Structure formats: structure tokens, C-alpha cells
C-alpha positions in Angstrom: -72.5 187.9 -144.6 -71.0 185.8 -142.1 -71.4 181.6 -142.1 -74.7 180.5 -140.6 -72.2 178.3 -138.3 -70.1 181.7 -136.9 -73.6 183.6 -135.9 -75.0 180.4 -134.2 -72.1 179.6 -132.4 -72.1 183.4 -131.0 -75.9 183.1 -130.3 -74.6 179.9 -128.1 -71.9 182.0 -126.3 -74.1 184.9 -125.5 -76.6 182.1 -123.9 -74.0 180.3 -121.5 -72.4 183.7 -120.5 -75.9 184.6 -119.6 -76.2 181.4 -117.6 -73.5 181.7 -115.7 -73.3 185.5 -114.8 -74.2 185.3 -111.1 -72.1 182.4 -110.6 -69.1 184.0 -112.3 -69.9 187.6 -110.6 -70.2 185.2 -106.7 -67.0 183.3 -107.4 -64.9 186.5 -108.4 -66.5 188.8 -105.5 -65.2 185.4 -103.1 -62.2 185.2 -105.0 -62.2 181.5 -105.8 -60.2 181.8 -108.7 -59.9 177.9 -108.9 -63.4 176.9 -108.8 -63.7 179.9 -111.6 -61.1 177.9 -113.7 -63.1 175.1 -113.6 -66.6 176.8 -115.0 -66.8 176.6 -119.5 -64.5 178.7 -121.3 -67.9 180.3 -123.3 -69.1 181.6 -119.9 -66.4 184.3 -119.7 -68.3 187.5 -121.2 -64.8 188.4 -122.9 -65.4 185.7 -125.6 -68.3 187.1 -127.3 -68.0 189.9 -130.1 -70.1 192.2 -131.4 -71.7 191.3 -134.7 -74.0 193.0 -136.6 -77.5 191.9 -136.0 -78.3 192.0 -139.7 -76.1 190.1 -141.6 -73.4 189.1 -138.8 -70.2 190.9 -140.3 -67.4 191.0 -137.3 -65.6 194.2 -138.8 -66.5 197.5 -138.8 -69.5 197.5 -136.1 -71.3 200.3 -134.8 -72.2 199.8 -130.9 -74.4 202.4 -131.0 -77.0 200.9 -133.9 -75.7 197.3 -133.4 -75.2 196.8 -136.9 -72.1 196.8 -139.3 -71.0 200.3 -141.2 -72.4 199.0 -144.6 -75.2 198.1 -143.5 -75.4 201.3 -141.3 -75.1 203.3 -144.7 -77.5 201.4 -146.8 -80.2 202.2 -144.2 -79.2 205.8 -143.5 -79.4 206.3 -147.4 -82.9 204.4 -147.4 -84.1 206.8 -144.7 -84.9 204.1 -142.2 -82.8 205.0 -139.3 -84.8 208.3 -137.7 -82.7 211.1 -137.4 -79.7 209.9 -139.7 -79.1 212.0 -143.1 -76.6 211.4 -145.4 -74.4 214.9 -145.1 -74.1 216.9 -148.0 -72.8 220.5 -148.4 
């Protein structure tokens, strides 16, 4: 499980990205890169990292489900993800 501070930092970045999204789009459309440079660094969506919604793990993230591979496997074995079963042959 990721540290609580890292998860909090990620949530903070997501709020800032949403706050400045329209302003960033308008400045990019106008080509005003000087004004774009004055915005906070965390306003850039590139600074967001995909993390597991349950544990905050940054590696092994499955985009389709929004969770890490480890949590996906645990939940699939327990039958908590509809339509997903463990393969056997």
C-alpha cells in the first residue's frame, strides 16, 4: 500500500488539474505559452499518475478496471468483478 502522503498528493494534483483545465485549454488554443508557463506545475495533466483506487499502488495498474494487478487478481478469485473468472484448462 502506498504511503498516505503520496495518495493525498495525487488527489491534490487531480483537483488542481480540474481547476485549471479550461484556462490551460484556452491558453493553448491562443498559443500564449508565456502565460501558460505562469500556471502552477501541478496544473498539467502530465503530472498525474495512474494509481490503484484501493491501495494507491503505482505499478501494475490496469486502466480498464482502475486497480492494480494484485487487487484485480484477489477480487477476481473472490468473484467480486462481474464477468471475470480464473482461467483453467
